[in-house]
N, C-alpha and C positions, 0 to 999 in steps of 0.2 A: 124424222126419216128424209132422207135424202130424195131430191125429183129427178126423175130420170128422161133422159134423152134418148125417144127412138123413130128411128127412119124405116120405113116402109116401102119395099115397089108395088105399086098396083099395074093393074091392067088400065087404065085413063090412060087413053094415048095425047091428052093436052099437058093434063098434068100427071104424071105418075108417078111421082113420090106423096107417101103422107107423112108430114115430120107431127112428133105427136109428144108436147114435155106432161109428165104422168108424175104423180105425188100418192104411191101407194093407189088404189082404182080410183082414182080421180085424175080426171084428163082438163090439165089447167089449160090448156093452149092445144089445138089441132089444127092444122094448115093441110091445104094441099100445094106440093109446090111442084115447078117445073125442073127442078133439081135437088139433089140431095145436098147441097153448097154451092154455092156462089162461086166463081171462079176471080180471079184479083181483078180486082176494082170493077167489080159488076156487082149489079142484084137483080134479082129475082123476083116477080109477079106471084105473088101468092091468093089464095082462096081459104076464107075460114070453114070451115067442117065445123059448124053447130050438131049434127047430130053423126055417130060412124057407124055405119053398117058394120056386125059385129059378125056378119057374113061373109062380108068379102075376102076374096080370096088376096094374099096380100104374103111379101115375103118380106123379112126381116133385113135390110142393110147392116144397119149399124147402132149401138149402143150404146151412151156414154150418163155417167153421173154429172146433173147440175151443179155446179161449183156455188153459182149466184145466180139469183131471177131477180132483176132490178127497175126502178123505172129512170130511164133520164128523160126528163121532159114530157113528152110525145110518144117516148120508144119504149117497147118492151126491150130490156138489156139483157143477156143471158152469157153464164161465161160457164165452158164445160170445163170438167176434171180431164182433163187429158193435156199430152203434149202439146201436138201439134193440134190446129185448125179449132180450136178453141173459143173465138169470141165473136159474137155476132147479136142482132137486130133485128125487130119484127115494124116496123114504121106501118100506123094506120092512118089514114086518109079519108076523107068525104069529098067525095067531086061530084056533081051532079050526071044523072046517066042521061040517054033519048030521051026518056021520058019526063024529063025535071026532075026528077027526085031523088034525092041524094044514094048513093051508091060506094060501098068502101071499096077502098084499095090498099092491100095489104103489101109493103115488099119486105123482102128479105135478104139483109146486106151482113161482109161479113167483117172484119179488123181492116182488110185491104181496103173494102168499099167503103170505108166509114173515113179512112185514111184521104182517100182519092176523091171524097167528095167535099168540094166548098163550097159554103152559103154562103148567099150574098152579105147578109147579116152577122154569118159569124157570131150567131146568139142561138139557144135551144128554144128558137120557138116563138121567143115571150115577146108580146107588144111591149112595144118602149114606154104607154104610159095608161092608163085606165083608170077611170074613179075611184077614188078612198075613202073608206069612212075607218079615220082613227079614234080611238079611245087612250084620252090620256087622263092616267092617274090623276086621282082629284089632290094626291100629299103632293103632285108635283110642283114645285115651284122654279119657276122660268123655264118653260118647258119646251125640248125643241118642236120646228116650225114644219109644217107639210106644207107646203103650197097645191093650192087646186084640190085638195082633199078639201072631208065634211070633218071637221075635229070636234069630239064630244068632251063634254068631261063627265067622270066616273070611278066610281070606285071599283079598281080591278083586283082582282083573288089572288093575283103575284103578277109582278114586274108593272113598269111603268109606262106603257104604251102598250097597247095591241090593236090589230086588225078588226075591223070586223066587218062580217060577210054576213047577210040576212041574221045580225045582229049576236051571230057567235060567234067566239074568240078564234078567229085564223089562225094570226102568228102572235105571238108575245116578246119583245123585248125589253131586257135588265137592263137600267143607264145605271152606269159609275164614272165618276170622276177619278181623277186621281186621289182625292185625298180621302172621298168614298170611301172607295177602296180599303185605301190601308186603316180607316176606321174599322172597318167590317171585318178588317182580318183579327181586331180585337179580339172579337165575340165567335170564333172561325169556327165551331159547332153548330149557332145558332144559322151562321153563314149558308155553311152546308145544308141545313136542315132546308132553309130558302131556295137552296140553288138545287137541290130534289126536286119541289116542287115545279119549279120553272120549269127543269127538266120534264117533266110528265105531260110538259102541254104539248100541243102540237105546234111543231115552227116556231122554237125559240131561239133566243139568243144571248147572250149576256155579251153586252158593248162599253169597252172601256175608253174613255176618254185620254187617253193616254196610250204611250208608247209601251211594248215589253222593257223596254232598256231604260226605262226609267224607272223601273222600280228596281232595277240592283244599279242604279247610279245615287252612290255615299250623299253626294252635294245636294237631289234630290228630297231622296226621302231623311235627311236631316238626321238622322239615327232615331228615327220615330219606332225603325224597325231594321236585324242587322240586315241589310242586302242576302248574305246566304237563307235565312231565316225566309225572307220575302220570295225567293227561287224556290223553295220547297213549299212553300201554298199555293204557287201559280200550278205549281207539276202539280198538286193533290188534286188542282180542280179542276183540271182535266183529266185525270185519271179517274176519279171519283164520278165524274160526269161525263162518259164517254159521249153520249149522244148530245151536251150542249155543245154547241158552236160557240168559243170566246176569243173575242174580237177587236184586237189594240188595235182602234179606229189615229190614232193619234193624237187630236183635240176634238174639240166639242163641234167643228162645223165638219168635220171627217166624218164622226160617228151621227150625227145627224142625217147626213145625204145616204150613208149606209145604210141605216135602218132605212128610209124613206123607199131607196130601189129595193130592198128585200122584202118590204110590203106588196111592191107592185107586181114584183115577179110572185109573191103568195098569193096574192090577188088573180093572177092570169093562172096560176100554173090546173086551177081545176074547172075552168069556163068551157074549153073545146069539146065539144061533145066528141072530135077524132078522140080523147082519149081512152072509149069501151074498153078497148080490147086491151088496154093497161091495168085500170082501174077491174075488171072483170078478170084478167090473169093474177094481178096479185091479192084479189080477194078473196083467190084461191091456193094461195101460196104459203105454206109454212116453213119458213128459215130455217136451214141446221146448219150455219158457218163452220162447228167445229169437224163435221162430217165429210171430210174432203176424204178424198182417198191415199193421198199423202198422209194426212192424219190417222187414218188406221193402220197406214204401212209401220208410222214411227210408233203407235201405240203397241202393236204385237210384236214389233223388234226391241222397244226398250220394256216391255213390263209382260208380255206375252209368253215367257219362258224361264223356268225356275232353273236348267243346267245350259249350257253350250248347247246351240242347235246350228245345222246348215240351211243355207238357203232356201233349199230342196224345203224342207219343213216348214220354214216361212210362208214359201208360196202355195202349199197345202192348206194354211189357215185362211189362205189370202185369193181364191181361188179365180175372181174377177179381176186380180191385179195382173197388169203383164209386168214377165220378170223383167223385161228390162227396167221396169220403173222399180221394183223392188231392189234390184241389185244397186243399181244407183243410188233409191234412199239409207242401203247398207252404208255404201262406201260416203255418203255425205255424214252419217250418224257416226261414221268414224271417224272423220277430219274435224267432226265437232269436239271431239272426244268423249262421245256419250255411249257407245261401242267400241267393242276391243275385239281385236280376232286374233284367229292361230290356226296353224298349219298353212297348206298351199292345195290351188287346184280346187277339185271336187271334195277335198275334203277339209275346206276351211271351216271353224266352228266358231259364232257371234256370241256376246255375251255384252253384257252391261257393263261398264266400266264400275271399278271399285271407290 
């Protein structure tokens, strides 16, 4: 079930709008805002509303389907399923109040405000260094180095290197040299099984000490495999394990450096108490990436009718879809060759291409 973005006008003088992200009967996030949508390049201050008064008199200003809800660093990122004014984010920070106790402050920014903001560090609020505890698999020969980190040798369930946070595996990296990967391709089914186990771990990655182009260079492959076969295998790895980043680092030194920075980022991303807003929202959200408005229109237009139909009949199937959006999708499906049309004006009929 897709989540819904609901904006309501209230009688509150300072915070006259209530913004709710709701999925079914569960409110994922509710804030009081000074405006229903920040102006270009602006951000507005909000207050979180943990308990909603069901008897409060409100007027619904707008509703929209949430196409995506996710986390970017310490921010809750929202994308709405509509043509304009569709991307925004909520940033919650903790600042000391007059009594010295931390107070939550929430800022609501839109895409134009995000672009206008210029961070001094130009990073996603991650510290440059934190204490690391890195586990190296006991079978790893000539392991990578992690300066400043506490390194432990132990048997890992999968992967060659892991970040330990409170003795739990918080991130895992599988290391492959050029020759290692060529050898694993000889037992590709077993390798896929191994990568599936790796992809199931939180924050995992496959890091290769070579460039992608090395596997397509016949001089470097030395006829061990046809380069066309290697291209297919590398594409297959990405397709069958879409949640697993595959990093072609170039060489051993760069692969080691990438892994070190990756572990630093993973070690810092859960530490800040200012992540409370994002954690709570994401814990209550169930993603449904296939159920966007465009996808529903496409499914209805392509598979929803056994006989030719009019745009009005399609709109009747989708009462919440804007008429302009339905017509745009029909034109787009025709240009793609998926649909054909016959007739003119109001008498035009649509059907699936043979």
